[in-house]
C-alpha positions as CSV (number, residue, x, y, z in Angstrom):
1,M,48.6,-30.4,194.5
2,I,46.6,-29.0,197.3
3,L,48.3,-29.7,200.6
4,N,48.8,-28.1,203.9
5,G,51.3,-29.2,206.5
6,S,48.8,-30.8,209.0
7,C,45.9,-31.7,206.7
8,P,43.2,-30.6,209.1
9,R,39.7,-32.0,209.0
10,L,37.7,-30.7,206.0
11,T,35.4,-27.8,206.6
12,K,32.8,-26.1,204.5
13,L,34.3,-23.1,202.7
14,T,32.0,-20.1,202.8
15,R,32.5,-16.3,202.6
16,D,32.7,-16.4,206.4
17,N,35.2,-19.3,206.4
18,P,37.7,-18.5,203.6
19,T,40.9,-20.5,203.0
20,T,44.1,-19.8,201.2
21,L,45.3,-22.3,198.5
22,Q,48.5,-23.9,199.7
23,T,50.8,-25.6,197.2
24,R,53.9,-27.7,196.9
25,D,55.7,-29.2,193.9
26,A,55.8,-33.0,193.6
27,A,58.9,-34.9,192.6
28,M,57.8,-37.6,190.1
29,R,59.3,-41.1,190.1
30,P,59.2,-42.1,186.4
31,R,60.1,-45.8,187.1
32,T,56.8,-46.2,189.0
33,F,54.6,-45.2,186.0
34,D,52.0,-47.9,185.3
35,A,50.4,-47.2,181.9
36,S,47.7,-49.8,182.3
37,A,46.6,-48.5,185.7
38,K,47.3,-44.8,184.7
39,T,49.3,-44.2,188.0
40,I,52.6,-42.8,189.0
41,E,54.2,-42.3,192.4
42,A,55.6,-39.0,193.6
43,V,57.2,-37.4,196.7
44,I,54.6,-34.9,197.7
45,A,55.9,-33.4,200.9
46,T,59.2,-33.1,202.8
47,D,60.3,-31.1,205.9
48,N,62.8,-29.2,203.8
49,P,62.2,-25.4,203.9
50,V,60.8,-24.0,200.6
51,P,60.8,-20.3,199.8
52,R,57.2,-18.9,199.4
53,R,55.7,-15.5,198.9
54,D,52.4,-14.1,200.1
55,A,50.9,-10.6,200.6
56,R,53.2,-10.1,203.5
57,G,56.4,-11.0,201.6
58,V,58.8,-13.9,201.4
59,F,58.9,-16.7,204.0
60,L,60.1,-20.2,204.4
61,E,57.4,-22.9,204.4
62,I,58.3,-26.0,206.5
63,L,55.8,-28.8,206.5
64,D,55.4,-30.9,209.7
65,V,55.3,-34.3,208.0
66,A,55.2,-36.0,211.4
67,V,51.6,-34.9,212.1
68,A,49.9,-35.1,208.7
69,D,46.8,-37.1,208.3
70,L,47.6,-39.1,205.2
71,D,44.2,-40.7,205.0
72,A,42.8,-37.2,204.4
73,L,44.8,-36.9,201.2
74,R,43.0,-39.9,199.6
75,G,40.9,-38.5,196.8
76,A,42.6,-35.1,196.8
77,S,43.0,-33.4,193.3
78,V,46.3,-33.1,191.7
79,L,46.3,-29.8,189.8
80,D,48.2,-28.4,186.8
81,A,50.4,-25.5,188.0
82,Y,48.1,-24.9,191.0
83,R,45.3,-23.9,188.7
84,Q,41.8,-24.3,190.1
85,D,39.8,-22.4,187.5
86,C,38.7,-25.3,185.3
87,V,38.1,-29.1,185.3
88,A,40.8,-29.5,182.7
89,A,43.4,-28.4,185.3
90,V,42.8,-31.5,187.3
91,L,45.6,-33.9,186.3
92,G,44.5,-36.7,188.6
93,T,43.7,-37.8,192.2
94,V,45.7,-39.2,195.1
95,D,44.9,-42.9,195.4
96,E,47.2,-43.6,198.4
97,A,49.7,-41.7,200.5
98,W,52.4,-42.9,202.9
99,R,55.4,-41.9,205.0
100,E,58.9,-42.6,203.9
101,G,61.1,-41.3,206.7
102,A,61.0,-37.5,206.7
103,Q,58.9,-37.3,203.5
104,H,55.5,-38.3,202.1
105,A,54.9,-40.1,198.9
106,A,51.7,-40.8,197.0
107,R,50.3,-42.9,194.2
108,I,48.5,-40.6,191.8
109,R,45.9,-41.8,189.4
110,L,46.1,-39.7,186.2
111,A,42.9,-38.3,184.8
112,V,41.7,-39.8,181.5
113,R,40.2,-37.3,179.0
């Protein structure tokens, strides 16, 4: 899933305006799976530190869930293992996102192929 801590306004990505893909694992909630609607809910962000690595080395990523614009997540792609090289890697889209204390959850509509 493509997320960044503060979900800034979308900007056009060009060679002069590059971006880095930021990722985070989602914790699925199996009891929320709705086969007829093809949806499932998942915890998509918390403020718990997560070890990450980039070109400069290892660091702790801490998302500021208090300031995220959850409306900006609506329609975001949910990717298979952070892959963005093909349409088949899109597992679904975020239908809705909300706060639950110090974490964010989302209803994900699974892609039908």
